N, C-alpha and C positions, 0 to 999 in steps of 0.2 A: 633549397625548398622548406619551408616553415611546416613541420609535421609533428603531431603528437604522438608520440610511442608510449603506451600506457605503462606505468610503473608496476613493480613487483605487488605492490599494496592494492593498486587499482585492479589488476588482474584478480587477486585474490578475492576482493570484493565482489567482482562481477561473477566469479565462478560460484561463491556463496550464495549470492541472490538467485541464479540459476539453478543451481541444485536444490534450492530450497523451495522452489516453484514445482521443480521436477518431483520432489518427494511428496508433494500434495496428491499426485495422481494414485498414491500407494499401489505402484505397480513394480513389482519386483524385477520384470524383464526390462522395463526402461532404466531403473536404478542401476541394474547390471550393466547395460550398455554406456549409459554415461560415466560409470565408474571405471569401465573398461578403456573408454576411448578419452578419459578424463584430461590428461595433461596434453594429449595430441590436440584435443578440440580446443582447449584454453588457448594453446601457442599458435594456433593457425589463423591465417587470414582469410577474408572472405573475397577480397579483390586483389589483382596485380597492381593496380596503379593508385596514387594518392588521390588524385582528381576524382576517381571513381566512388570514393567514400569506402568505409568498412575495411581500410587496408591497414594490415599489421596484426600482431598477437592480439587475441581476444575479441576480435571482430566478428566472427561468427557467432559466438555467444551475445556480443552486443546488438547485432542485428536482430536476433531472436527477441531480446527482451526490448528492444524498442518497437518492434511490430505488436509484441504482446500488449505492450501500454498503449499504443495508437488504437488496437483492437478494443481494448477495454473501454477507452474513452468514447469511441464510436458507438460501442453497444450500449452505453449509459444513455446517450442521447436518443435512443429509439424507445425509450420508456417502456411501455407494457410489450412491444413486440420481442425484446430480448427475452421475456418469460417462455416464449415458444422456441427459443434457441437453446443449444447446450453449450453452458459456459466451458464444460469440460473440452468439447470439440474445437472451441475458439482457442483455448490454450493448447491444445495437441497440435493443432495446425501452426499457429503463429511461433510456439516454442522449439517445434521440430523441423520445420521446413527446411533451414540452410543447412542442416548437418551434413548433407551430402557434399558440401562444398570441400570438406575436410579431406576427402579421398576415399579410397577402398579400406580394407582391412589391414593391409599392409603397406600402402604406399600413400604419402600425402599428396594432394592435387598439385599443390605448389611448392617451388623451392625458392630459396632466396636468389635474386638475381645477381649474377657475377660480373655482369658488365657495368662498370663505372658510369660509363656514357648513358645507359638506359636508366640508371639510378639518378643520375644528377641531371640531366637534360629532360628526361620524360617523366620523371617520378614514378618510373616502374620498378618497385622494389622486389616484385616477385614474378617468377617465370613458371609455365606449366611444366609439371614433372613427366617426362617421356615414359618413364617407368609405370605411371598411373593409367590403367585403361580408360578410354574416353567413355563418358556417360553424362547425360545430363544431370543437373543438381537435383531436382525432384525424383528421377529414377534412382540416383544412387541413396538419396535419403530413404527411399521406400526398400532398397535392398538392405541397407544397414539395419532398419527396423525389422524386416522379417528375419534376418540373420539372428538378432537377439529375441526373436519370438514375441516382439511387441505387436499385439492385435489392434487394427484400426477399424472404425466403422467406414461404411463405403463414403460417407460425407467427408470423414477426416482424410481419406486417401486421395478423393477428388481436389479437396483444399490443397493437398501438399502439390499435387500434379499441376494445379493452375497456380501455383505461388509466383511463378514467374511472369505472370500477366496474361490477359486475354488478348493482348495485341499479337502475341505469337501463334504461328499457324496451328501448332499441335493443341493449343489451348481453346481455340475458336470454336470447336464442336460444343464444348461445355457453356460458352458464354450465355445463352439463354436458356440452359437446362440445369442450372445449379440453385442452390439453395441460398437465400438471404445471408445465412452465416459464411457460406464460401465466398460470396460477392464482398462482404464485410471485410473477411481476412485478407483476401487478395488486395484490397484498396488500401487496408492498413499496412501491408507489407511495402506497397508501392509508395506510399506517403512516407514511411520511414526511410526508404532508400533515396528516394528525392531530396529529402530533408538533408541526408548525411552528405550527398554529393554537394548540394548547395554550401553546406558548412565547410567542407573539405576545400572547396575552390575559393571559398571566401578567405580562408586561413592561408592559401597558397599566395594570394594576391595582397594580403595585407603585409 
C-alpha cells in the first residue's frame, strides 16, 4: 500500500507552524501545555487506518492546521458577518479540538500495530492502547485543557464538544442552539477530514 510518512523535516516544519499559531494567543498555560506534550503530540497519529486519513506521525497537528485554514477561508467569504465573530474563538476551536486523540497525561491512545496482516492487508498501522482509559476525543481535549489551566469561553467549549459533527447523538442537542462560529468550525473540520480521506484513498488506489 502506498502511504506517505512525513519526513523529519516535514514534521519539524509542521510543528513550527503549529506552535507559531499557538504563540499568537499569548496564553502561558496554552504554551506550557503544547511544550509539555510537544514530542508526543508531534509523533502521534489521528487515525488507525491509512484509508481513514490523517494516519501516521504528525497527523493530529496536520488535522488541526487543515481545519484552521478551511475555517479561515470560509470566514472570509462571510464578508461583514465575520466581524461579529471572534477570530480568537475560531482559532481556539480548530487548532485545539483534536488534541484529545493523543491520549491522557501518561498513555498514548494508539500504539503501533504489531500484526503484519493488519498492516499489510487492512492498512491498519495502529491499534488502541488498552492502558489508555476510554474517553471521547472532545472530552479528553477538554480534560487536557483544564489540567493545564487553559480557560475557554462557553462558545469555544461547545465548539470543541461539537467538533465530531452534529450527526452524532451526543451533539444533536446543540444543532439548532449554537452560534454561526461553532457551525462554521464544525463544517470546516468535517471538510478537512473528508478531503484527507479522499486523498488517502486515491493514493492507495494509484
